[in-house]
Structure formats: C-alpha cells, structure tokens
N, C-alpha and C positions, 0 to 999 in steps of 0.2 A: 187560483194558484195552489198547487199541492202544498200541504202543510206537514212538517215533520212533527211526529209525536216523540216527546223526550222522556228519557228515564226519570221518573219522579223522585223527589226527595221525600222520603216517608217519615223523617224525623230531622230535627235541627242538626244532628251530628252525622247524618248519613252522607257518605261520600261515594259509595258504590254499592251495588247489590247484584243478586243473581236473578236472571229472568227465568224463573222456574217453569212457567207454563203459559202458553198463549191460549186464550179463551176464544179467539177469533182466528180466521184464516184470510188470506188474500182473496179479495172479491166480495167479502162480507159487507153488508150495509150496517152501519152502527148509528145510534142516536145518542145524544147527550145523556149520560147516566148509565149507558151500557158498560158491562165489565169487559175489559180488554185483555188483561193478563194477571198472573200471580207473580209477585216479586218477593224474593227472600232477602231480608236484611240480616244484620248481625243478631237481631233479636226475635224476629217473627216472620211469618209468611203472610203477605198482605195482597189484596186485590186493588186494582185501580181502574178508574172509570174514564170513559170518553167524555170530553167536555164540548165536543162539536159533533154535528151529524156529518156523514159522508161515507165513503167506501174505502176499505183498507186496500190501498193500491199496492203496497209492498211492505213486507216484513224484513227489517234490516238486521235484527239480532235474533239468532236462533234460540229455541228452548234450551235451557240448561247452561246458557252462557254465564260465566262467573266474572266478577270484577267489572261489571258494566258501570261506568262512571255516571254520576248524576248529570242530567242535561245532555247526555249522549243521545242522538236520534236512534230510536228503536223501530220505528215504522213510519210510513207515509200515508196520510189521509187525503183522499181525492174529493173534491167538491163536485156538485152536480155539473154534468157536461164534460168533466175531465176524464182522461184515461191514463193508463200506465205509461203511455208515450210522453205524458206531460211531466213525469216525475223529475226529469232532469232540470226542470225550472223551479224546483222547491227552493225556499229561502236558504241562503248560506248559513252556516252554523252559528256565526256570531251576530246575525242580524235579527230580523223579526220572526220569532218562532213561537209556536204554541207551547205554553207552559202547562204541563199536566198537573192536576191537583194532587194533594196528599191522598193516600188511599184509605179505604176502610178495611177492617179485619176480614180475613178470609172466611171466618165463620161468624155468624151473627151472635157473638157473645155480648152479654149486657154491658153497656158502657158505664164507666164510673160516673158518680153524680156530678163531679166537677169537670167533666171531660172538656167542655168548651173552654174553661179557663186554662187548662193545662195543655191544650193543643198547641202545636208549633205556630209561631207568629207568621201571619200571612205576608207574602211579599207584596210590595207596592206594584201598581200597574206599570210604573216606569222604574226601571232599575238600571242606571247607567245608560248605555246605548240601546238596551233592549226594552221593548214595550210588549207587555203581555196582553194580547187581544185576540178575539175569535176572528176567523177569516171574514165572516159576514160583517162584523164591526169594522174591520179594515176597509172593506169595500164601500160601506156607507160613509166612513170618514173620508176616503179618497174622493168620493163623489161630492161631498160637501166642503172639501178643502179644510178639514179639521186637523189640527195638530194633536195627535194622540197623547203626546207627553203632557198635554194640558188637561186631559180628561181623567176623572177619577173612576176607577173600575169598581163595580159592585158584584162581579161574578166570583166564582171560586178562587180563593187566594188573591183577591184584588184584581182579577182579570177583567179587562174591558169587554163588555158584551153589547149586543144590539141595542138594548134599552138605554145604555149610557151615551150612545152617539146620536140616537134618533132626535133627541131634544136639544142637543148641544149646538152652539153657534160657533162659526169659524172665528179663530183668534190668531193673532200674529204668532208665528213660530217663535218659540223661546230660543234665546241665544244659547249656543252650546257652552256649557260651563267650562271654564278653563281647567284643564286637567293638571293636577299637581305634578310637579317634577318627580321623575322616578327616583326612588330612594335606593341606595345600595342595599342589597339583601343582607340581613343579619347573618353572621356566621352560624352554621348549624351546630347544635349542641352535640357533644360526643355521644355516640350511640353504641359504643362497644365494637368489638371485632365483627367483620362481615361474616355472612353465612358461609362463604367459601373458606374463610380463614378458620372458622370454628370447625368445619368439616375436615379440613386438612389436619387438625390436631388429632383426629380420631381415625385417620387413614389406617386401614388394616384391621380395625376393630369392627366387630359385628354390631350393627344397630339398625333400627327401623326409623325411617324418616316420616314424620307426621306433618302433613300439610296444614297450615293455619287456615281456619275458616274465618268468616267475617266476625263472629263473636269473639274469638280468641284474639284477633288483631285489634279489635276495639278495646277489649279488656287491657291488653298490653299497653296500648297508646294512652288510655285514660288514666290508668294507675301509675304509669311512668310520669305523666304530666302532674298527677296529684302529689306524688312524693317529691317532685322537683320544684313545684311552684306553691304548694300549700304548706305554710309553717305549722306543722303538727306539734302539739304537746299532749301529754298523757296524764290522766288522773285515775287513780286506782282505789277501789274500795272492796270490802267484803260485806256480803249481805246475808243475814241469818234468815233462812227460809222456813223455819218450823211452823210459824203462825200461818204463812201462806199455804204450805202443804196441807195443813189441817183444814183450813178454810176451803181450799180447792176440793179436797175429798168430800166435804159436806155439800158443797154446791153441786158437784158432779152426781152425787147420790140423788139430789132433788131434781136434777136436769135429765137424768137417765131416761125417764119416760118420754121425753121430747127428742131423744136421740142426740143430745148435746153432750160433748165431753170437752171441758176446758183444759188447755195445756198451760204449762208454766209460761210459755212464750206469749200466750194471750194476756196474761197478767203483766208481763214485761211491757208489751205494747201499750196497754192502758196506763201503766205507771209512767212511761215516758211521755205519753200524750198529755197527761195531767200535769206533769212536771214542767213541760213547755208552756203551759198556761200559767203556772205559778211563777215562772221566771221568764216573762215574755221577751226580755232583751236577748235571751239565748235562742229564741225561736226565729232564727235569721239565717240568711244565705249571703254569700259574697257575690256581688254583681259588678266586678271590675272596678268602677269608680264610685261605687256606693254599696251600702248594705240594705237588703230588703228584709224588713221585719214582718213576718206573716201573722195574721190573726188566728187562723185555725191551726190545729196540730195535724200536719200531714206527715205521717211516719212511714218511712220506707223500711222494708224487711228483706234482707238478703235470702234468696232461695237458690240452693245449689241445683243445677241441672247438668245433664251430660254435656261436657265440653265447656262449661262456664257457669254463669250465674245471672239471675235477674234480681232487681230490687223493686218489686211492685210496691205501690204507695197506698196506704190506707188513709184516705182523706177524711178530715173532720173526726179523727179517732177519739178526741176527747168527748165527743157527743154520743158515742155509740156504746151500747152495753157490751159486757164481756162476751155474751153469747153471739151478738151480732158481729163483733170483731173476729171471733173464732170462725164463724161461718164464712165471712168475707175472706179471711186469710186462707182457709182451706181451698176456696174457689180460685183465688189468685195463684196460689202455689200450684194447683193442678194444671191450670191453663199456662202457667209459666213453663212447667215441665213439658207441656205439649207445644210450646212456642206459639200460643194462640192469644197472647196479650196484645192489646192495642197500645200504640206508643204512649197515649195519655195515661195509661195505667201503670207505667213504670218510669215516667218522667215526673220531675217535681219533687216536692217534699223538702223539708229543712233538716231532717234528722233521720238517721238510719240505725238499724239494729242488726248485728251479725251474731248469731248464736251457734257456737260449735260445741256447746255442752253435751249434746246428744252423742257426740263422737268421743267423749271422754276427755276433751281438752279442758285443762284447769283454768288457764288464762292465756290471753294473747292480745296483741295490739292490731286493731283493724285500721285500714287505710280509708281516709275520708273520700267520699264520692262527690266531687265538685258538682254543683256549688253548695252542697250541704255545709252547715256550720259544725256538725259533730256526728260521730258514730259511736255506738255503745257495743263493745265486744263482750259477749256473755260466755262465761265458762260453765263447767259442770257443777252441780250441787253435790258436795261431798260431806260425809260425816267427819267432823273434826272436834278435837278437844277445845273448849272455850272456857274463859274465866267469867263467872257470873258477877252480878253487881256487888254481892257480898264477899267476893273473892273465892267463892267455891268453884271447883272444877266441874264441868259438865260436858256433855256431848251435844252438838248441834249440827244441823245441816247448813253448810256455808257455801255460798256461791261467790266467786270472784268476778268482778267486772272492771273493764278499763274503758274510760271515755276518751276517745281521740278527738281533739278540738282544733279548729282552725283559729289560730291566734289573731288573724286579721278581723275575725267576726266576734270572737268570745275571748275575753281575758281570763286570767287564772282564777280570780275570785268568783267571777260570774259562772265559770265552768264548775267550780266547786259547789256553788249554790244549786246549780241544775242537778248535779250528781247527788247532792244531799236530799233533794226532793224525790229523786228516783228511788233512792235507798229507803226513805221514809215511807213511800207508798207501798213498796214491796214488803217491808217488815211489819207494816200495819195495814193489811189489805182491805180491812173494813172501810178505811177512809176513802177508798176509791169508789165506794158505792154511795157515799154521802152526797 
C-alpha cells in the first residue's frame, strides 16, 4: 500500500517549517538513508532521510512552500509492484502512517560531544491511535496476526522495523484505553489587538510591512511565554575588571604565536561555568513538576544574527581551557550566523549569557530562556571613579551585570551566592586556572 511521507519534527518545539528543496523527483527509487529534501526551520536548514525503500510516486508539497505543519503528508512512497494509480489507496491522515525521523544537518558540521544526550526524545512506537512502523513490518505483522501496539520498535525514533516483528509471537489485541472526557478548552490569554486593528491605527501613514519568518515567530512566542509564566527576579552587581584585563593581555601575548586571542566573553563563560560547579543547587532547570539539577556546566551564549538570535550551548564548559572555549565559541557563532547549527547544539543548558557590552550598553535585564534557571546580562566595561579599601579615590574599569533568575528554581540567597562566585572568578581570574 502506498505510504505517505510526513513533514518531520526537527526539534521538540517545531510546529511547522519550509520545504526549501526537494533532493528527489517523482519516479526516483530511494533506499533507507537516502536524502529526500531540505527543510528550513526557525533555526536552521536541515536535510532528512528516507526510512524505507521504494519509489517516489508523488510529491504533494512543492519546493519553497512555507508554513508546512509537522506530520503533514509531503510525498507518497510506492512499494515494489505499486504504481501511481495506487496512490488513492494511501492510508488516511489520522491512521497508520510512516513517521519520518529527525533530520541531520545540511552540512557535515562536527557534532557536539554530548549530542546524543541533547537530542529530542524519540517518540514511542505507539502514540495514541497511531503506530509508527515500516510498510514491510506491517505486512509481516498482518501475516502473523501481530498486534503492533504490543511490539517495541527499535528503528529510528522508536519505529517498528522488520527485525522487531520477525521474531515476535501473536498476542491478544490490547483493549482500547478509555479516552478521557473532553475538557472544556481554557480561555485564551489576551494577546493584544489584532493585526488588522493595529494596521487601522496607521491608515494613511506610510510604512513597510515586514512578514514574520519562523525564527521571529518562535522568538515572539517563547519570550512572551517566558515573561508570562516564569517568575523573574533580578540581582545586580558591579565587577572590577582591571586584574582580568591585565591578565588577558598577558595571556594573549603568549598565545599570539598559536593564533589564539581570548575575549572578555571567554572569561565570562569560564567564570559562570565554574560558579555553577561551586553552587551546584543553582545548576538547575525547571521541568514542570520537578527541578532537574545537572552535573556538568552547560552554558548557553546568545549570538545575534540577522533577524533574530541563537543560543548555542558550550557543554562541559567547566572542563575546558579558556583557549578551547574561545575556539568552540567562535565556531558556534560562525555557524549560528550561517544557520548551520544542529538542534542539539542550541538546545539544553541550564544557564545563559547575553552580552551587549560591545554595543555600549551599560546594563540591562535579560529574559530567561526556559527551561534555564538563570541568565546573566553583561554590560560594557567603563572607566569609573571608585573608592579604594583605604578610602582613597581611584579610577577602575567597572562592568555592570544583572542576573535574571527563575524563582521556581533558585531562591534569592542561592542566586546571590551564584552571582558572588561569578564576580569572584572575574575579579580574581587566576583562580579560574587553579
């Protein structure tokens, strides 16, 4: 029976994407693992693979189509002996369909060390009324009288494949679980005036209308959710940078033959990573009905790109040298601007850094990126008058930082301890090498 190929979910939060380019055409024979198409998400351009062999019988979604919902049929795969005339017999949309796996990056960029741990959770072989199985596995199961809902899939994303059903024995069909009574939908939260209402306010005025792309829609949705649902509180400190600036200059002079140049941001990443180890209760994320305390320091860093931003994650940052962190951050930032990051490279982490100091911003409050427990907003280092220990006036380079904290995860005193550790690491940079 012809099988529908569905729009894949390339990340846990993906709801729709753009089918940027087909890599096959109707009539092409494909095998499991062959590349089928390039999909643009809100974050990156990805390729996805065939999980079955067959012939592309019909392409249902044209190249360049935007807003294609996840699990929407995008093509039909024909099995041996089938023709385009059989396409009308493809499974109905809400019944047994082939689930396409998550994609791999469009370019063979090196994967992060902990990619497997950060990858989206795989769906079970059975999900409600749908069973994810290859057509061959379905045929074998039908011949043997197997109930596929009782079979554990070992294929991509928990999919049932040939090997899973060949050795299975028939079992009584499981009784359909009683469906819970439909609940009345919760009233929608106020979202402000409609687009038409806003446009009406500016009738007669000259303006350009900018269409929202996937990234901007996702940023709007996630940050609105963050400010509405995350109980933020803010802790502010000033950090004297003179010792760090002197130490950085000395290190860079020694590292110059290797082509390494450390930035202040590299020190900030290291300082935060070590602080999370010193205050392990703050190295945590909100998980709905629980708090997850991570062992490694996985630090996300906001990278501005055209039309939005990425927050690539430097995993195990506490274990890496300053030069290693610098090289990794430069690579992640470059590929972020090219939109070539894999999902596992910008998902996860417990803590984030947003540095606007290079733009001359003295201080600001950053919005937490759920499920992170905190984010550090970093301002510019400025020459300011300070009072010394003996009461004398002096001039020092001072940087203002603000720690935005999720009160569900981190209480005030714990947040203060974390920020104290960050300040101590930056004001005494030699301790970060101990």
